[in-house]
C-alpha positions in Angstrom: -2.5 -16.2 24.7 0.2 -15.9 22.2 2.2 -18.9 21.2 5.6 -19.3 22.8 6.8 -22.0 20.4 7.4 -19.6 17.5 9.8 -16.7 17.5 8.9 -15.5 14.1 6.0 -16.0 11.7 6.5 -17.9 8.4 5.7 -16.2 5.1 2.6 -18.4 4.8 1.4 -17.5 8.3 1.8 -13.8 7.5 0.0 -14.1 4.3 -2.8 -16.1 5.9 -3.2 -13.4 8.7 -3.2 -10.6 6.2 -5.6 -12.3 3.8 -8.6 -11.1 5.7 -9.6 -7.4 5.5 -10.9 -7.3 9.0 -7.6 -8.5 10.5 -5.7 -6.0 8.3 -8.0 -3.3 9.6 -7.6 -4.4 13.2 -3.8 -4.2 12.9 -4.0 -0.9 11.2 -6.4 0.5 13.8 -4.2 -0.8 16.7 -1.1 0.7 15.2 -2.7 4.1 15.5 -3.3 3.6 19.2 -0.7 3.9 22.0 -2.9 2.2 24.6 -4.9 -1.0 24.6 -8.3 -0.9 23.0 -11.5 -2.6 24.2 -13.0 -5.2 21.9 -16.3 -3.3 21.8 -14.6 -0.1 20.7 -12.6 -2.0 18.1 -15.8 -3.7 16.8 -17.5 -0.4 16.4 -14.5 1.0 14.5 -14.3 -2.0 12.2 -18.1 -1.9 11.6 -18.0 1.8 10.8 -15.2 1.2 8.3 -16.9 -1.8 6.7 -20.2 0.1 6.4 -18.6 3.3 5.3 -20.3 5.3 8.0 -19.6 6.9 11.4 -19.6 4.9 14.6 -22.7 7.0 15.8 -24.7 5.9 12.7 -24.1 2.2 13.1 -27.0 -0.1 13.9 -26.8 -2.6 16.7 -26.9 -5.4 14.2 -23.9 -4.1 12.3 -21.8 -3.8 15.4 -22.9 -7.2 16.8 -22.0 -9.0 13.6 -18.5 -7.6 13.6 -18.1 -8.1 17.4 -18.9 -11.8 17.1 -16.6 -12.3 14.2 -13.7 -10.5 16.0 -14.4 -12.2 19.3 -14.7 -15.8 17.9 -12.3 -15.7 15.0 -10.0 -12.8 14.2 -8.7 -11.6 17.5 -8.0 -15.1 18.8 -6.1 -15.8 15.5 -4.1 -12.6 15.9 -3.5 -13.5 19.6 -2.3 -17.0 18.7 0.1 -15.6 16.2 1.6 -13.4 18.8 0.8 -10.1 17.0 -1.7 -9.0 19.6 -2.2 -9.6 23.3 -5.8 -10.1 24.1 -7.0 -10.1 27.7 -10.4 -11.8 27.7 -11.1 -10.7 31.2 -10.9 -7.0 30.5 -11.6 -7.3 26.8 -8.5 -5.2 26.0 -6.4 -5.8 22.9 -3.0 -4.3 22.2 -0.3 -4.9 19.6 2.9 -6.7 20.5 6.3 -5.9 19.0 5.9 -8.9 16.8 3.7 -6.9 14.5 6.9 -5.4 13.1 7.5 -8.7 11.4 4.7 -7.9 9.0 6.6 -4.9 7.6 9.0 -7.2 5.7 6.0 -8.6 3.8 4.2 -5.4 3.1 5.0 -3.1 0.2 7.2 -0.2 1.2 5.7 3.3 1.0 6.6 4.7 -2.3 9.6 7.0 -2.1 9.5 10.3 -3.8 11.4 9.8 -7.0 11.5 10.6 -10.7 8.0 10.4 -12.2 9.3 8.4 -15.2 5.9 8.4 -17.0 6.1 12.2 -17.2 9.7 12.1 -18.5 8.7 9.7 -21.3 5.6 11.8 -22.0 7.7 15.0 -22.2 10.1 13.4 -24.7 7.1 12.2 -26.8 5.3 15.6 -26.7 8.5 17.6 -27.6 9.3 15.1 -30.4 5.8 15.2 -31.8 5.7 19.0 -31.6 8.9 19.3 -33.5 7.8 16.8 -36.2 4.5 18.7 -36.5 6.2 22.1 -36.7 8.6 20.8 -39.3 5.7 19.4 -41.4 3.5 22.5 -41.1 6.2 25.1 -41.5 8.9 23.5 -43.8 10.4 26.9 -44.7 11.0 27.8 -41.0 12.4 24.4 -40.1 14.4 23.8 -43.2 17.5 23.5 -41.2 16.0 20.6 -39.2 16.5 17.2 -40.8 13.7 14.8 -40.0 16.2 11.9 -39.9 18.3 13.8 -37.4 15.2 14.7 -35.3 14.0 11.1 -35.3 17.5 9.9 -34.2 17.6 12.5 -31.4 14.2 11.5 -30.1 15.0 7.8 -30.2 18.3 8.5 -28.5 16.5 10.5 -25.8 14.1 7.6 -25.2 17.1 5.2 -25.0 18.9 7.3 -22.5 15.9 7.8 -20.3 15.0 4.1 -20.5 18.5 3.2 -19.4 18.4 5.7 -16.5 15.0 4.3 -15.5 16.3 0.8 -15.5 19.4 1.7 -13.5 17.3 3.7 -11.0 14.9 0.7 -10.5 17.9 -1.6 -9.8 19.1 0.9 -7.2 22.4 1.5 -8.9 
């Protein structure tokens, strides 16, 4: 039974709940399901994940070990926290809306943005190519001052670094 005395979980409680890989997997597995899941099915899914195999290839021992752990420790802890509802009579488990509280503590999915490492690499490659060309073919690049080239490359790095900084700040 979930606890009625707390409306929200503290940061410490969330980190404690998420500190165990089995509990994280249980939450992830249940998030992908629209209906309640039986503890036996959940145990098989967790055991298959942990043993990097299919549910069909699991041994009884592998499934039993996970079932006991979920039954005795992890599901009751998630139930007490209010993240899941666990009906011991039917053996069914389902997520509650409280699971959304975890999202504030989890890293956001990376947004598609500027691949800054590629921008820096492009500046370095172009700068090195121009330096190499000027050194290998001085007659063809006589118009190019190495001092000016160095200044332009440094300025390009400075501009990109400033843009990267402002982008990271969200400005």
